[in-house]
C-alpha positions in Angstrom: 45.7 -19.2 2.3 41.9 -19.3 2.1 40.4 -18.4 -1.3 36.9 -17.2 -2.3 37.4 -19.4 -5.4 40.1 -21.6 -6.7 40.9 -21.0 -10.3 40.0 -24.6 -11.2 36.6 -24.2 -9.6 36.0 -21.0 -11.4 36.9 -22.5 -14.8 34.7 -25.5 -14.2 31.7 -23.4 -13.0 31.9 -20.9 -15.9 32.9 -23.5 -18.6 35.8 -21.1 -19.3 39.1 -21.5 -21.2 42.3 -20.6 -19.2 44.9 -18.5 -20.9 48.3 -18.0 -19.2 49.5 -19.3 -15.9 46.6 -19.4 -13.5 46.9 -18.3 -9.9 45.9 -20.9 -7.3 42.8 -18.9 -6.5 41.3 -15.4 -6.0 40.4 -13.5 -2.8 37.5 -11.5 -4.3 35.5 -10.5 -7.3 35.3 -7.0 -8.9 33.5 -5.5 -11.9 35.0 -2.0 -11.3 38.6 -1.4 -12.3 38.8 1.6 -9.9 38.1 -0.4 -6.8 39.6 -3.8 -7.6 42.0 -5.1 -4.9 45.2 -7.1 -5.0 44.5 -10.7 -5.6 40.9 -10.3 -7.0 39.5 -11.4 -10.3 38.1 -8.7 -12.6 35.1 -9.5 -14.7 35.1 -7.3 -17.9 31.4 -6.8 -18.2 30.0 -4.9 -21.1 27.4 -2.4 -19.8 25.1 0.1 -21.4 27.7 2.9 -21.2 31.0 1.2 -20.7 32.8 -2.0 -21.7 34.9 -3.5 -19.0 37.4 -4.8 -21.5 38.5 -1.2 -22.0 39.6 -1.1 -18.4 41.5 -4.3 -18.0 44.8 -2.6 -18.0 43.7 -0.3 -15.2 42.4 -3.3 -13.3 45.7 -5.1 -13.5 47.5 -2.0 -12.4 45.3 -1.9 -9.3 46.1 -5.5 -8.4 43.8 -7.8 -10.3 45.4 -11.3 -10.4 43.0 -12.7 -13.0 40.7 -11.4 -15.7 37.5 -12.9 -17.1 37.1 -11.7 -20.7 34.9 -12.6 -23.7 36.2 -14.6 -26.6 35.4 -11.9 -29.0 37.6 -9.3 -27.1 40.6 -11.6 -26.7 42.6 -10.2 -29.6 42.4 -6.8 -28.0 44.0 -8.2 -24.9 47.2 -9.1 -26.7 49.6 -7.0 -24.7 48.4 -8.1 -21.3 50.3 -10.9 -19.7 47.9 -11.3 -16.8 46.2 -14.8 -16.8 42.7 -14.8 -18.1 39.6 -17.1 -18.2 38.0 -16.7 -21.6 34.2 -17.1 -21.9 31.6 -16.5 -24.6 29.7 -13.9 -22.5 31.2 -12.3 -19.3 27.9 -11.5 -17.6 26.5 -15.0 -18.3 29.7 -16.4 -16.9 29.3 -14.3 -13.7 25.7 -15.7 -13.5 27.0 -19.3 -13.8 29.6 -18.6 -11.0 26.8 -17.2 -8.9 24.7 -20.4 -9.4 27.8 -22.5 -8.4 28.1 -20.4 -5.2 24.5 -21.1 -4.4 24.9 -24.8 -5.2 27.9 -25.2 -2.8 26.4 -23.2 0.0 24.7 -24.6 3.1 23.5 -21.1 4.2 20.0 -20.2 5.0 19.0 -17.8 2.1 16.6 -14.9 2.4 15.5 -12.8 -0.6 13.8 -9.4 -0.3 11.7 -7.5 -2.7 9.0 -4.8 -2.5 8.1 -1.4 -3.8 10.0 0.3 -0.9 12.1 -0.8 2.1 14.1 -3.4 0.3 17.6 -2.1 1.2 16.6 -1.1 4.7 15.2 -4.6 5.3 18.3 -6.1 3.9 20.4 -4.1 6.3 18.2 -4.9 9.2 18.6 -8.6 8.4 22.3 -8.2 8.2 22.4 -6.6 11.6 20.0 -9.0 13.2 21.5 -12.2 11.9 25.2 -11.3 12.4 24.5 -12.1 16.1 23.9 -15.8 15.2 26.5 -16.5 12.4 28.4 -15.4 9.3 26.2 -13.2 7.1 26.7 -12.4 3.5 24.8 -9.5 1.8 25.6 -6.9 -0.7 27.1 -3.6 0.5 24.9 -1.5 -1.8 21.6 -1.9 -3.6 23.0 -4.6 -5.9 19.5 -5.9 -6.9 19.5 -6.1 -10.7 20.6 -8.4 -13.5 24.3 -7.9 -12.6 24.1 -7.0 -8.9 22.4 -10.3 -7.9 24.8 -12.7 -9.6 27.7 -10.6 -8.4 26.5 -10.8 -4.8 25.9 -14.6 -5.2 29.4 -15.2 -6.7 30.9 -13.2 -3.8 29.3 -15.4 -1.2 31.9 -17.4 0.8 31.3 -21.1 1.2 31.3 -20.6 5.0 28.3 -18.2 4.9 25.5 -19.2 7.3 23.0 -16.5 6.3 22.8 -15.2 2.8 20.6 -12.1 2.2 19.7 -10.9 -1.3 17.8 -7.8 -2.4 15.9 -8.3 -5.7 14.5 -5.3 -7.6 12.7 -4.7 -10.8 11.3 -2.0 -13.1 9.5 -4.2 -15.5 7.7 -7.6 -15.5 9.9 -10.6 -15.9 13.0 -9.1 -14.2 12.7 -10.9 -10.9 12.1 -14.4 -12.3 15.6 -15.2 -13.6 17.3 -13.7 -10.6 15.3 -15.5 -7.9 15.9 -18.8 -9.7 19.6 -18.1 -9.2 19.2 -17.2 -5.5 16.7 -20.0 -4.6 15.8 -18.6 -1.2 14.4 -20.4 1.8 12.5 -17.3 2.7 11.0 -14.7 0.3 10.0 -11.4 1.8 7.8 -8.8 0.1 7.8 -5.6 2.1 4.9 -3.7 0.5 3.2 -3.2 -2.9 2.9 0.4 -4.0 2.8 2.4 -7.3 6.6 2.6 -7.7 7.6 2.4 -11.4 3.9 2.2 -12.3 4.7 4.1 -15.5 5.9 0.7 -16.7 2.8 -1.2 -15.6 -0.9 -1.1 -16.3 -2.0 -1.3 -12.6 -0.8 -1.8 -9.0 -2.1 -5.4 -9.4 0.4 -5.9 -12.2 3.2 -4.6 -10.0 2.1 -7.2 -7.3 2.2 -10.0 -9.9 5.7 -8.9 -11.0 6.9 -8.9 -7.4 5.3 -12.3 -6.9 7.8 -13.7 -9.4 10.0 -14.0 -6.3 7.9 -17.0 -5.2 9.0 -19.0 -8.2 12.5 -19.5 -6.9 11.6 -20.5 -3.3 13.0 -23.9 -2.4 10.8 -26.9 -1.4 9.7 -26.4 2.2 10.3 -22.6 2.0 8.3 -19.7 3.2 6.8 -16.5 1.8 6.7 -13.7 4.3 4.2 -11.1 3.4 2.9 -7.8 4.7 -0.5 -8.7 6.2 -1.6 -5.0 6.2 -1.0 -4.7 2.5 -4.2 -4.5 0.4 -2.7 -7.0 -2.0 -2.0 -9.6 0.7 -4.7 -12.0 -0.5 -3.5 -11.7 -4.1 0.1 -12.4 -3.1 -0.9 -15.3 -0.8 -2.7 -16.9 -3.7 0.2 -16.3 -6.1 2.6 -17.8 -3.6 0.4 -20.9 -3.3 0.1 -21.2 -7.1 3.9 -21.0 -7.3 4.1 -24.0 -4.9 5.4 -22.2 -1.8 4.7 -24.5 1.1 4.3 -21.9 3.9 2.8 -18.4 3.6 3.0 -16.2 6.7 2.1 -12.6 7.4 3.7 -9.7 9.4 2.0 -6.5 10.4 -0.6 -5.0 12.7 -3.4 -7.3 11.4 -4.6 -9.6 14.2 -4.1 -12.6 12.0 -0.4 -11.8 11.4 2.0 -14.6 12.4 4.4 -11.8 13.4 2.4 -9.0 14.9 3.1 -5.4 15.9 1.0 -4.9 19.0 2.2 -1.4 20.0 4.5 1.2 18.5 5.8 4.2 20.4 8.1 6.7 18.6 11.2 7.8 20.6 13.8 10.4 20.0 16.3 8.0 18.6 14.0 5.4 17.0 11.0 3.4 18.4 9.8 1.1 21.1 7.9 -2.0 19.9 5.7 -4.6 21.6 5.4 -7.6 19.2 4.4 -11.2 19.1 6.3 -13.8 17.0 3.8 -16.6 16.7 3.2 -17.3 20.4 6.2 -15.4 21.8 5.6 -11.9 23.1 8.5 -9.5 23.4 9.4 -5.8 23.6 12.4 -4.2 21.8 14.0 -0.9 20.9 14.5 0.0 17.2 17.3 2.3 16.3 15.4 3.9 13.4 12.2 5.7 13.5 8.8 5.2 11.8 6.0 2.7 12.0 7.0 1.5 8.5 10.4 0.7 9.9 8.7 -1.3 12.7 6.9 -3.3 10.0 10.2 -4.1 8.3 11.6 -5.1 11.7 8.8 -7.6 12.2 9.7 -9.2 8.9 13.3 -9.4 10.0 12.6 -11.0 13.3 10.1 -13.3 11.7 12.8 -14.4 9.2 15.2 -14.8 12.1 12.8 -17.1 13.9 12.2 -19.2 10.7 15.9 -19.7 10.1 16.5 -20.8 13.7 18.7 -17.8 14.6 18.7 -16.4 18.1 15.7 -14.1 18.1 16.6 -12.4 21.4 20.0 -11.4 20.2 18.6 -10.3 16.9 16.1 -8.0 18.7 18.8 -6.5 20.8 20.9 -5.8 17.7 18.1 -3.9 16.0 18.5 -1.2 18.7 21.9 -0.4 17.2 20.6 0.0 13.7 21.1 3.4 12.0 19.4 4.6 8.8 21.4 4.7 5.6 22.3 7.8 3.6 19.1 9.2 2.2 17.0 6.5 3.9 15.9 8.2 7.1 19.2 9.6 8.6 18.4 12.3 11.1 20.8 15.3 11.4 20.9 18.4 13.5 21.9 21.4 11.5 22.1 25.2 12.1 19.3 27.6 11.1 19.9 31.1 9.9 18.4 32.5 13.1 21.1 30.9 15.3 19.2 27.9 16.4 19.0 24.3 15.2 16.9 22.3 12.8 16.2 18.5 12.9 16.7 17.3 9.3 15.3 13.9 8.3 17.0 12.8 5.1 14.8 10.6 2.9 16.2 11.9 -0.3 17.2 8.6 -1.9 13.9 7.6 -3.4 10.1 8.2 -3.2 6.8 6.6 -4.2 3.3 7.3 -2.8 3.5 4.7 -0.1 6.9 5.6 1.1 6.1 9.3 1.2 2.9 8.7 3.1 4.9 6.5 5.6 7.6 9.1 6.2 5.0 11.9 6.5 3.3 9.8 9.2 6.7 9.6 11.0 7.0 13.4 10.7 3.6 13.7 12.3 4.8 11.7 15.3 8.0 13.7 15.8 8.1 15.7 19.0 8.4 19.5 18.4 10.3 21.9 20.6 8.4 25.1 21.6 8.0 27.3 18.5 9.0 24.5 16.1 7.1 23.5 13.0 6.7 20.4 10.8 8.1 21.1 7.4 7.9 18.8 4.4 10.3 19.4 1.6 9.1 17.1 -1.3 10.3 16.5 -4.8 8.8 14.7 -7.8 7.9 11.0 -7.4 9.2 9.7 -10.8 7.9 6.9 -13.1 4.2 7.2 -12.0 2.8 7.3 -15.5 -0.4 8.9 -16.6 -1.8 9.1 -13.0 1.2 11.0 -11.8 -0.7 14.2 -11.1 -3.3 12.3 -9.1 -0.8 10.5 -7.0 1.0 13.8 -6.2 -2.3 15.5 -5.3 -3.3 12.7 -3.1 -0.3 13.3 -0.8 -2.4 16.2 0.7 -4.2 13.6 2.9 -1.1 12.3 4.7 0.2 15.8 4.9 -2.9 17.0 6.7 -2.9 13.9 9.0 0.7 14.6 9.9 -0.2 18.2 10.8 2.5 19.6 8.5 2.7 23.4 8.8 4.5 24.2 5.5 5.3 22.3 2.3 8.2 23.2 0.0 8.2 21.4 -3.4 10.5 21.1 -6.4 9.9 19.6 -9.8 7.4 19.6 -12.6 5.1 16.8 -11.5 4.6 17.8 -7.9 2.9 21.1 -8.8 -0.3 19.1 -8.6 0.3 18.8 -4.8 0.7 22.5 -4.4 -2.6 23.1 -6.2 -4.3 20.7 -3.8 -3.0 22.1 -0.5 -5.7 23.7 1.8 -5.4 27.3 2.7 -4.2 26.6 6.3 -1.0 24.8 5.0 1.5 27.2 3.5 3.0 26.0 0.2 6.2 27.1 -1.6 7.2 25.8 -5.0 10.6 26.0 -6.6 11.7 25.4 -10.2 15.0 23.7 -9.2 17.0 22.6 -6.3 19.2 25.7 -6.2 16.1 27.9 -5.7 14.9 25.4 -3.0 18.2 25.7 -1.2 17.9 29.5 -1.1 14.3 29.3 0.1 15.1 26.8 2.8 17.9 29.0 4.1 15.5 31.9 4.2 12.4 30.2 5.7 13.6 27.5 8.1 14.1 28.5 11.7 15.0 27.2 15.1 13.1 24.2 16.3 11.8 23.1 12.9 11.6 19.4 12.1 12.1 19.0 8.4 11.5 16.0 6.2 13.3 15.8 2.8 11.8 13.3 0.4 11.8 12.8 -3.3 13.0 10.5 -6.1 16.7 10.3 -6.4 16.8 12.0 -9.8 15.4 15.2 -8.4 18.6 15.9 -6.6 17.4 16.6 -3.1 20.5 15.0 -1.6 22.2 18.3 -2.7 20.0 20.2 -0.4 20.8 17.9 2.5 24.5 18.1 1.8 24.4 21.9 1.7 22.4 22.2 4.9 24.7 19.7 6.7 27.9 21.3 5.3 26.9 24.9 6.3 26.7 24.1 10.0 26.3 20.6 11.2 26.1 20.2 15.0 26.2 16.4 15.3 
């Protein structure tokens, strides 16, 4: 049988102490007692709200073959007869195992960060690179202090392409994670005022994102958005960090990976691009110029890793947006017709809202249809929150939006800024918004739903889809 890890290798990597009769190895790693599978190891991590040690019995009942527990909690494990590896700190042990996984790997490693588009770019990379070899990437947005080491530790030795998303809310969070990952290629999608409530300026956000350069291996590459206003700053920071190669992607004529033409289509987009000296055309299975930018980074990374770029480009036509990240649905309207619903409810910051509004502006409308923007608060924007919300009026006008529905306390500033020729409706909560949408939306409307996850706009999407989905 092929194991993800042998017990001996785990014990050595984590400097752990075995208790009980060890299995020969384990088939997977879990930190959730509800989803652990037979033959996996369960790491009893202590989090902010829960302590994994309290769920060891459930993990064993669900099939865990081995437990990793802390020395201080061992007395409480007295009744369990399942073999254990005892360590001083379980999360630190997971990190050491992740570092061991990276050390034994011969994969080409790509790390992705940015203010928006991280998860989408990671999924594009997965889709594109699977055509050339075995890919390992997290299934979800496992991009923090436990998600990154967990994804690393789960990486099979046979992996050929490893893809890691790295996020942050504060300065100093990316640095220790990227030093575990040690990427050959570091991608920064875009710099925008996401989480700016924790920062003094957008430049400070750029500097925090630039921590990703500190882990790039010798001979590695920084792949940066050439259209980003902070490109020059990021390029300089990459050089200071010792990155050997800095390349740009985007529409800028000096981009190594350039978008020459973008045409929106009903089910995505048509792109004309150049990768260094190679010109090509391709279809993209998700819509939006910002998605085309991400695709450029992906194909640039594919070229840099030596993957088959032609196959990667073909694969991108099959890509579909994730839940809350641009999925398009056809739902029924109260007047007996249908509405096109673009679900961007997972998250929002000024740059991502502007990008999705631009996509809404390019959407084709059936006769009698309207462009409707349903927007919720953009969270964690600090003292300039009102200004950032009000400034959305410009991309709204550029997209020729007919009506704007809003929900939340902070986005009231946008309603106050709307010109007289754009109808505005504000709701105090999502329940009121759902009622308003049912009343106002009609056949032919194209509706964008976008807001920070905590606003709860996903509930509006679920309600509209559940009432009469026609997909």
